[in-house]
SELUM-162984 format. One line per 5 residues: their letters; for each residue x, y, z of N, C-alpha, C. Coordinates in steps of 0.05 Angstrom, whole numbers, padded with zeros to 5 digits, always signed. Example, Ala and Ser with C-alpha at 12.3 -4.5 7.8 and 13.67 -1.06 7.14 Angstrom:
2
AS	+00264/-00114/+00156/+00246/-00090/+00156/+00264/-00066/+00156 | +00257/-00045/+00142/+00273/-00021/+00143/+00258/+00001/+00157
***
This chain:
247
MKIIV	+00261/-00487/+01901/+00278/-00467/+01883/+00301/-00472/+01892 | +00323/-00473/+01874/+00350/-00474/+01874/+00363/-00451/+01864 | +00379/-00441/+01881/+00394/-00409/+01876/+00430/-00419/+01871 | +00440/-00416/+01850/+00473/-00416/+01859/+00479/-00395/+01851 | +00498/-00381/+01861/+00520/-00353/+01854/+00533/-00369/+01830
FKTKK	+00556/-00347/+01824/+00574/-00352/+01794/+00595/-00330/+01803 | +00615/-00340/+01805/+00641/-00317/+01819/+00650/-00303/+01790 | +00654/-00284/+01788/+00668/-00265/+01756/+00692/-00255/+01770 | +00709/-00249/+01748/+00730/-00237/+01752/+00724/-00213/+01760 | +00742/-00189/+01768/+00744/-00164/+01783/+00729/-00146/+01754
VKVGD	+00701/-00136/+01747/+00695/-00132/+01727/+00712/-00109/+01727 | +00720/-00095/+01702/+00724/-00066/+01692/+00717/-00047/+01680 | +00715/-00020/+01675/+00710/-00004/+01654/+00715/-00020/+01628 | +00701/-00018/+01607/+00695/-00016/+01581/+00697/-00056/+01572 | +00696/-00073/+01593/+00698/-00099/+01595/+00673/-00108/+01581
NLHKI	+00674/-00127/+01563/+00655/-00139/+01554/+00640/-00155/+01565 | +00615/-00157/+01555/+00593/-00168/+01583/+00590/-00195/+01578 | +00585/-00202/+01551/+00578/-00221/+01530/+00597/-00235/+01547 | +00636/-00235/+01548/+00646/-00253/+01552/+00647/-00265/+01586 | +00635/-00240/+01598/+00636/-00254/+01624/+00611/-00271/+01627
LDNSL	+00594/-00272/+01612/+00575/-00281/+01607/+00589/-00315/+01604 | +00595/-00320/+01589/+00610/-00345/+01572/+00626/-00349/+01589 | +00637/-00334/+01598/+00658/-00344/+01624/+00655/-00354/+01647 | +00620/-00348/+01656/+00623/-00348/+01687/+00600/-00361/+01689 | +00582/-00359/+01674/+00554/-00374/+01674/+00561/-00405/+01667
PKLKE	+00541/-00432/+01681/+00538/-00454/+01668/+00537/-00461/+01644 | +00530/-00478/+01632/+00500/-00488/+01610/+00479/-00484/+01617 | +00465/-00462/+01610/+00447/-00461/+01611/+00419/-00478/+01606 | +00396/-00482/+01617/+00368/-00504/+01607/+00338/-00497/+01613 | +00327/-00506/+01601/+00301/-00493/+01603/+00290/-00486/+01636
KDVVV	+00275/-00466/+01633/+00257/-00452/+01654/+00288/-00454/+01674 | +00308/-00435/+01663/+00329/-00419/+01690/+00326/-00398/+01690 | +00328/-00383/+01718/+00324/-00352/+01705/+00349/-00337/+01712 | +00362/-00328/+01707/+00390/-00315/+01702/+00386/-00286/+01716 | +00408/-00284/+01743/+00394/-00262/+01751/+00434/-00242/+01746
ITSKI	+00427/-00222/+01737/+00453/-00205/+01743/+00450/-00175/+01755 | +00467/-00176/+01770/+00475/-00148/+01782/+00476/-00124/+01771 | +00458/-00105/+01770/+00458/-00085/+01754/+00494/-00066/+01747 | +00495/-00067/+01766/+00528/-00059/+01765/+00546/-00061/+01756 | +00552/-00090/+01758/+00570/-00096/+01731/+00564/-00094/+01695
ISICQ	+00536/-00094/+01699/+00524/-00084/+01663/+00535/-00057/+01657 | +00535/-00036/+01684/+00537/-00005/+01687/+00574/-00012/+01677 | +00583/-00023/+01693/+00617/-00018/+01696/+00627/-00027/+01655 | +00615/-00046/+01649/+00611/-00055/+01620/+00606/-00034/+01598 | +00589/-00014/+01603/+00577/+00001/+01597/+00590/+00030/+01598
NRVVK	+00616/+00026/+01619/+00623/+00054/+01626/+00606/+00075/+01636 | +00577/+00062/+01647/+00559/+00085/+01660/+00578/+00100/+01692 | +00599/+00102/+01678/+00607/+00107/+01715/+00622/+00135/+01715 | +00626/+00151/+01731/+00645/+00180/+01731/+00655/+00173/+01753 | +00683/+00188/+01749/+00704/+00184/+01765/+00697/+00200/+01796
NDGKT	+00706/+00184/+01814/+00703/+00201/+01839/+00726/+00203/+01851 | +00738/+00232/+01837/+00756/+00246/+01842/+00756/+00270/+01863 | +00742/+00275/+01867/+00736/+00294/+01899/+00713/+00316/+01888 | +00726/+00321/+01856/+00708/+00344/+01841/+00677/+00342/+01841 | +00673/+00312/+01833/+00643/+00308/+01831/+00635/+00311/+01856
DKFDL	+00604/+00328/+01852/+00591/+00326/+01875/+00568/+00312/+01871 | +00569/+00287/+01897/+00551/+00263/+01890/+00515/+00276/+01885 | +00507/+00298/+01896/+00484/+00311/+01905/+00480/+00313/+01873 | +00504/+00339/+01857/+00485/+00345/+01833/+00486/+00319/+01814 | +00502/+00303/+01812/+00496/+00279/+01802/+00480/+00260/+01803
TKKEA	+00468/+00261/+01835/+00439/+00248/+01840/+00417/+00262/+01824 | +00418/+00284/+01825/+00392/+00302/+01816/+00391/+00303/+01782 | +00420/+00288/+01780/+00413/+00282/+01742/+00404/+00256/+01741 | +00410/+00241/+01760/+00401/+00210/+01747/+00366/+00211/+01752 | +00359/+00215/+01778/+00342/+00210/+01789/+00314/+00220/+01772
EFYLP	+00292/+00212/+01776/+00272/+00234/+01762/+00256/+00243/+01792 | +00264/+00243/+01809/+00248/+00261/+01832/+00266/+00262/+01849 | +00275/+00266/+01867/+00284/+00276/+01889/+00278/+00305/+01912 | +00283/+00292/+01932/+00278/+00302/+01960/+00306/+00326/+01966 | +00299/+00355/+01979/+00322/+00368/+01974/+00345/+00366/+02001
KEYVN	+00361/+00370/+02013/+00387/+00364/+02017/+00375/+00355/+02050 | +00363/+00381/+02058/+00350/+00372/+02093/+00337/+00343/+02088 | +00332/+00328/+02075/+00314/+00307/+02076/+00339/+00287/+02084 | +00375/+00293/+02080/+00384/+00273/+02077/+00387/+00258/+02103 | +00395/+00237/+02108/+00410/+00215/+02131/+00423/+00191/+02131
YGVYL	+00449/+00194/+02142/+00471/+00174/+02139/+00473/+00186/+02106 | +00472/+00205/+02094/+00494/+00207/+02079/+00479/+00201/+02046 | +00446/+00190/+02057/+00434/+00174/+02027/+00413/+00206/+02021 | +00413/+00211/+01990/+00391/+00223/+01982/+00369/+00201/+01978 | +00342/+00219/+01982/+00319/+00204/+01969/+00304/+00209/+01947
TIKNN	+00310/+00187/+01930/+00297/+00197/+01897/+00278/+00171/+01890 | +00271/+00186/+01867/+00247/+00164/+01853/+00267/+00151/+01830 | +00268/+00134/+01814/+00270/+00132/+01792/+00261/+00100/+01782 | +00255/+00101/+01760/+00238/+00078/+01738/+00223/+00081/+01756 | +00203/+00094/+01780/+00186/+00087/+01793/+00190/+00066/+01821
ILIAS	+00216/+00065/+01821/+00226/+00058/+01848/+00237/+00076/+01868 | +00230/+00075/+01894/+00242/+00085/+01922/+00268/+00086/+01915 | +00281/+00091/+01906/+00317/+00089/+01913/+00338/+00103/+01921 | +00360/+00092/+01927/+00374/+00122/+01950/+00396/+00130/+01928 | +00394/+00158/+01925/+00411/+00171/+01906/+00412/+00153/+01878
GGIDE	+00383/+00160/+01873/+00379/+00151/+01843/+00396/+00135/+01828 | +00407/+00115/+01846/+00409/+00084/+01839/+00448/+00087/+01838 | +00454/+00118/+01845/+00484/+00114/+01841/+00494/+00102/+01872 | +00514/+00091/+01869/+00533/+00066/+01881/+00572/+00076/+01874 | +00579/+00075/+01904/+00609/+00076/+01909/+00616/+00045/+01914
SNGNG	+00604/+00033/+01931/+00613/+00002/+01931/+00626/-00014/+01903 | +00643/-00021/+01919/+00656/-00042/+01888/+00653/-00030/+01863 | +00655/+00007/+01866/+00663/+00021/+01838/+00694/+00022/+01843 | +00716/+00019/+01857/+00743/+00020/+01850/+00748/+00048/+01844 | +00733/+00069/+01855/+00739/+00097/+01852/+00721/+00117/+01826
YFVLW	+00703/+00102/+01829/+00685/+00115/+01809/+00652/+00114/+01828 | +00635/+00132/+01809/+00609/+00127/+01825/+00592/+00109/+01795 | +00578/+00084/+01802/+00569/+00072/+01787/+00538/+00075/+01789 | +00533/+00089/+01754/+00501/+00088/+01750/+00485/+00067/+01754 | +00457/+00069/+01739/+00447/+00051/+01728/+00448/+00038/+01698
PRDLR	+00456/+00025/+01685/+00457/+00013/+01661/+00440/+00037/+01647 | +00448/+00035/+01620/+00442/+00047/+01599/+00414/+00031/+01592 | +00393/+00054/+01585/+00369/+00030/+01566/+00363/+00002/+01582 | +00355/+00007/+01604/+00356/-00025/+01622/+00343/-00036/+01612 | +00318/-00032/+01594/+00299/-00046/+01580/+00318/-00057/+01555
ATTNE	+00321/-00041/+01535/+00332/-00063/+01520/+00358/-00081/+01523 | +00376/-00060/+01542/+00399/-00089/+01552/+00379/-00107/+01560 | +00363/-00102/+01579/+00355/-00137/+01590/+00340/-00145/+01565 | +00323/-00138/+01542/+00326/-00158/+01529/+00344/-00166/+01511 | +00366/-00156/+01505/+00390/-00161/+01492/+00413/-00178/+01500
IWNYL	+00402/-00186/+01534/+00423/-00205/+01544/+00411/-00230/+01541 | +00371/-00225/+01547/+00356/-00256/+01552/+00366/-00264/+01515 | +00357/-00242/+01501/+00355/-00268/+01469/+00389/-00275/+01462 | +00412/-00261/+01477/+00439/-00268/+01467/+00430/-00297/+01486 | +00425/-00301/+01506/+00431/-00327/+01524/+00407/-00351/+01522
RKKYK	+00386/-00342/+01498/+00366/-00353/+01488/+00381/-00371/+01463 | +00389/-00352/+01450/+00404/-00355/+01414/+00424/-00376/+01426 | +00449/-00372/+01452/+00472/-00384/+01449/+00459/-00420/+01468 | +00449/-00412/+01482/+00443/-00443/+01497/+00421/-00457/+01481 | +00409/-00445/+01452/+00390/-00454/+01446/+00368/-00464/+01463
INNLG	+00359/-00445/+01475/+00327/-00453/+01498/+00307/-00431/+01488 | +00288/-00448/+01497/+00268/-00432/+01494/+00243/-00418/+01515 | +00249/-00429/+01534/+00237/-00416/+01551/+00262/-00407/+01582 | +00269/-00377/+01573/+00291/-00373/+01602/+00277/-00336/+01614 | +00286/-00338/+01635/+00278/-00309/+01647/+00306/-00299/+01661
VIVTD	+00316/-00270/+01644/+00334/-00258/+01655/+00322/-00224/+01676 | +00338/-00228/+01696/+00327/-00200/+01712/+00359/-00187/+01724 | +00352/-00157/+01722/+00367/-00142/+01728/+00360/-00137/+01757 | +00381/-00138/+01769/+00380/-00126/+01804/+00402/-00098/+01816 | +00389/-00084/+01832/+00402/-00075/+01851/+00391/-00077/+01881
SKLTP	+00404/-00064/+01898/+00395/-00077/+01923/+00382/-00034/+01938 | +00360/-00043/+01950/+00339/-00024/+01956/+00333/-00025/+01990 | +00343/+00005/+01999/+00323/-00002/+02027/+00298/+00007/+02035 | +00280/+00003/+02061/+00257/-00010/+02058/+00256/+00017/+02093 | +00233/+00019/+02075/+00227/+00043/+02105/+00225/+00025/+02132
LRKGV	+00228/+00028/+02152/+00229/+00023/+02180/+00239/-00009/+02183 | +00261/-00013/+02164/+00274/-00038/+02161/+00294/-00029/+02163 | +00327/-00047/+02178/+00351/-00045/+02176/+00356/-00067/+02153 | +00372/-00057/+02136/+00385/-00070/+02113/+00371/-00069/+02094 | +00389/-00078/+02071/+00386/-00074/+02040/+00367/-00097/+02035
TGVGL	+00352/-00102/+02005/+00346/-00128/+01996/+00348/-00123/+01967 | +00347/-00146/+01953/+00339/-00140/+01933/+00319/-00140/+01910 | +00322/-00118/+01886/+00297/-00112/+01871/+00301/-00112/+01847 | +00281/-00107/+01818/+00286/-00125/+01801/+00284/-00105/+01783 | +00303/-00082/+01767/+00295/-00073/+01756/+00285/-00073/+01732
SWCGF	+00287/-00082/+01722/+00282/-00091/+01690/+00281/-00127/+01697 | +00266/-00135/+01674/+00268/-00167/+01670/+00256/-00173/+01646 | +00260/-00204/+01639/+00243/-00211/+01606/+00245/-00244/+01615 | +00231/-00252/+01598/+00221/-00271/+01590/+00203/-00293/+01605 | +00179/-00281/+01621/+00169/-00285/+01647/+00144/-00273/+01646
IPLRD	+00124/-00277/+01664/+00098/-00263/+01666/+00104/-00252/+01700 | +00123/-00223/+01698/+00121/-00211/+01721/+00106/-00215/+01755 | +00083/-00214/+01748/+00061/-00207/+01769/+00046/-00234/+01767 | +00038/-00243/+01790/+00017/-00261/+01793/-00011/-00251/+01805 | -00032/-00250/+01793/-00054/-00237/+01797/-00076/-00256/+01815
YIGKP	-00083/-00254/+01832/-00098/-00267/+01849/-00120/-00252/+01851 | -00135/-00216/+01849/-00149/-00212/+01839/-00177/-00231/+01835 | -00199/-00227/+01855/-00226/-00244/+01829/-00225/-00272/+01846 | -00198/-00279/+01848/-00191/-00308/+01862/-00201/-00317/+01891 | -00205/-00333/+01895/-00219/-00347/+01933/-00196/-00341/+01939
DIFGK	-00195/-00345/+01967/-00178/-00354/+01985/-00191/-00369/+01996 | -00171/-00391/+02015/-00182/-00414/+02033/-00214/-00411/+02045 | -00222/-00397/+02047/-00242/-00392/+02052/-00280/-00380/+02041 | -00260/-00385/+02014/-00280/-00377/+01988/-00285/-00344/+01987 | -00275/-00329/+02003/-00281/-00301/+01997/-00259/-00294/+01971
NLKVT	-00266/-00278/+01957/-00252/-00268/+01938/-00236/-00245/+01946 | -00221/-00254/+01927/-00184/-00230/+01939/-00193/-00196/+01916 | -00186/-00182/+01924/-00195/-00154/+01922/-00178/-00147/+01896 | -00147/-00140/+01920/-00126/-00124/+01902/-00096/-00144/+01901 | -00100/-00182/+01916/-00068/-00184/+01916/-00053/-00198/+01892
KTNIV	-00036/-00179/+01885/-00021/-00195/+01867/+00017/-00193/+01881 | +00022/-00221/+01874/+00062/-00228/+01873/+00068/-00214/+01858 | +00089/-00198/+01866/+00117/-00191/+01850/+00137/-00213/+01850 | +00131/-00234/+01817/+00147/-00250/+01815/+00180/-00231/+01813 | +00180/-00218/+01798/+00204/-00211/+01789/+00220/-00203/+01823
DGLSA	+00212/-00188/+01843/+00220/-00179/+01867/+00233/-00198/+01880 | +00210/-00213/+01888/+00209/-00236/+01906/+00241/-00249/+01897 | +00242/-00262/+01868/+00268/-00272/+01856/+00287/-00258/+01861 | +00280/-00225/+01860/+00306/-00215/+01857/+00320/-00213/+01885 | +00302/-00209/+01908/+00305/-00209/+01939/+00317/-00239/+01943
SAVVI	+00313/-00258/+01935/+00314/-00284/+01946/+00353/-00295/+01932 | +00346/-00283/+01906/+00380/-00282/+01895/+00405/-00261/+01900 | +00396/-00237/+01909/+00404/-00218/+01929/+00421/-00225/+01949 | +00409/-00247/+01965/+00417/-00249/+01995/+00449/-00274/+01987 | +00438/-00287/+01970/+00465/-00309/+01961/+00487/-00287/+01953
MGEGS	+00479/-00265/+01929/+00494/-00258/+01907/+00515/-00237/+01930 | +00511/-00229/+01950/+00527/-00212/+01974/+00526/-00192/+01969 | +00539/-00176/+01984/+00539/-00143/+01976/+00560/-00130/+01977 | +00588/-00152/+01989/+00611/-00132/+02002/+00633/-00150/+01982 | +00647/-00171/+01989/+00670/-00172/+01975/+00661/-00208/+01958
EQTPL	+00641/-00211/+01949/+00636/-00243/+01950/+00645/-00247/+01918 | +00641/-00222/+01906/+00659/-00229/+01876/+00635/-00248/+01859 | +00600/-00239/+01863/+00586/-00268/+01854/+00563/-00251/+01846 | +00563/-00229/+01829/+00544/-00216/+01815/+00528/-00232/+01796 | +00519/-00255/+01791/+00513/-00266/+01776/+00496/-00298/+01790
AVISE	+00471/-00303/+01784/+00463/-00328/+01801/+00448/-00341/+01779 | +00442/-00356/+01771/+00419/-00376/+01766/+00396/-00387/+01786 | +00373/-00394/+01777/+00357/-00396/+01801/+00338/-00419/+01778 | +00334/-00437/+01794/+00315/-00473/+01773/+00291/-00472/+01793 | +00291/-00494/+01782/+00260/-00502/+01797/+00243/-00485/+01803
ILNIE	+00234/-00467/+01801/+00209/-00438/+01813/+00185/-00455/+01809 | +00165/-00458/+01818/+00145/-00464/+01819/+00135/-00440/+01814 | +00119/-00444/+01805/+00084/-00420/+01789/+00097/-00395/+01784 | +00115/-00402/+01760/+00131/-00382/+01743/+00111/-00390/+01712 | +00111/-00370/+01695/+00094/-00376/+01673/+00117/-00356/+01654
FVSRT	+00136/-00378/+01635/+00152/-00366/+01622/+00139/-00361/+01591 | +00153/-00340/+01579/+00139/-00329/+01555/+00167/-00331/+01532 | +00157/-00338/+01509/+00181/-00323/+01487/+00180/-00305/+01470 | +00176/-00282/+01491/+00173/-00259/+01478/+00190/-00237/+01502 | +00198/-00212/+01495/+00195/-00187/+01509/+00176/-00178/+01525
PNKEE	+00172/-00165/+01542/+00156/-00157/+01562/+00141/-00134/+01541 | +00106/-00137/+01545/+00097/-00112/+01529/+00094/-00094/+01544 | +00081/-00076/+01537/+00077/-00044/+01540/+00055/-00052/+01574 | +00042/-00066/+01569/+00018/-00062/+01591/+00028/-00080/+01608 | +00044/-00102/+01610/+00066/-00115/+01635/+00082/-00084/+01647
INDMG	+00097/-00073/+01625/+00121/-00061/+01643/+00097/-00033/+01658 | +00074/-00024/+01643/+00062/-00013/+01657/+00045/-00019/+01684 | +00037/-00045/+01684/+00029/-00054/+01712/+00049/-00070/+01731 | +00076/-00059/+01726/+00089/-00067/+01745/+00090/-00041/+01769 | +00086/-00012/+01762/+00086/+00007/+01778/+00059/+00018/+01781
ISPKD	+00064/+00035/+01805/+00034/+00050/+01810/+00042/+00074/+01820 | +00018/+00095/+01810/+00025/+00121/+01821/+00024/+00121/+01838 | +00042/+00152/+01853/+00039/+00157/+01883/+00020/+00154/+01888 | -00004/+00172/+01884/-00030/+00174/+01890/-00047/+00156/+01897 | -00041/+00135/+01881/-00055/+00109/+01879/-00036/+00088/+01905
DVFSA	-00015/+00099/+01906/-00002/+00078/+01930/-00019/+00075/+01953 | -00011/+00050/+01967/-00019/+00051/+01990/-00007/+00066/+02021 | +00015/+00078/+01997/+00040/+00098/+02017/+00032/+00121/+02020 | +00015/+00129/+02000/+00008/+00156/+01987/+00013/+00178/+02006 | -00008/+00176/+02032/-00004/+00200/+02053/+00028/+00209/+02059
LLSSV	+00046/+00187/+02045/+00076/+00188/+02062/+00089/+00207/+02039 | +00089/+00196/+02011/+00093/+00206/+01989/+00081/+00236/+01983 | +00061/+00240/+01987/+00056/+00261/+01981/+00058/+00284/+02002 | +00071/+00277/+02025/+00069/+00294/+02057/+00092/+00311/+02050 | +00115/+00313/+02022/+00136/+00325/+02023/+00135/+00334/+01995
KWIKG	+00151/+00351/+01988/+00157/+00365/+01961/+00178/+00355/+01944 | +00171/+00340/+01925/+00191/+00321/+01914/+00201/+00344/+01882 | +00218/+00337/+01880/+00234/+00364/+01858/+00248/+00348/+01834 | +00226/+00355/+01813/+00237/+00336/+01786/+00271/+00337/+01781 | +00282/+00318/+01776/+00314/+00314/+01773/+00307/+00314/+01739
KG	+00328/+00300/+01728/+00339/+00302/+01702/+00334/+00274/+01690 | +00336/+00255/+01707/+00326/+00223/+01695/+00305/+00214/+01686
***
């Protein structure tokens, strides 16, 4: 697998995302996967709120998150939230590289990702192409952030091993590989978190990925998530009282 990152100009509120992609990406080829950090999409969409000292981040978090925990659970200024079935800090709101703004997650993530996929396929006249929109997340009991896929298009997101034998012939019962998050984590390591200014990456020569010439279907989207009561960490997730947000 090969990952190459690409530098862009400093993206400003209201910039045209297509122009940024046109000016920054190389000529794409069959079976490439384009990785885009969600932040530049949000900035282009004007999905930002001025950080002028008057806006309370916790109030903003409650509006963006689907579920959140009260302030007494805050540590290091991080609000614990769930959004799009992802355990994410502060409802996805970020201030880093925001140039004085709170940057929210992109509007209509699924439709936006599909539109980018269609645009790039048409522009480069290719059939097999993947697109992933990423963010960074924290992992309990581990230091540092890793990449996570907020949405994807153009390939099967999970590799299913259920019912297939391991090396000793024993059939696996629950194992699935998350292709979306695996590729996201790999790309975000190279894209960086600070002043690198490389919010785009192209992953090529990926083994064991199945491309499709369509947008994700409802079954695939639903299968990517799991309900808290069925999660292996359900004991932890259910031990606190989550409050419903407006996200």
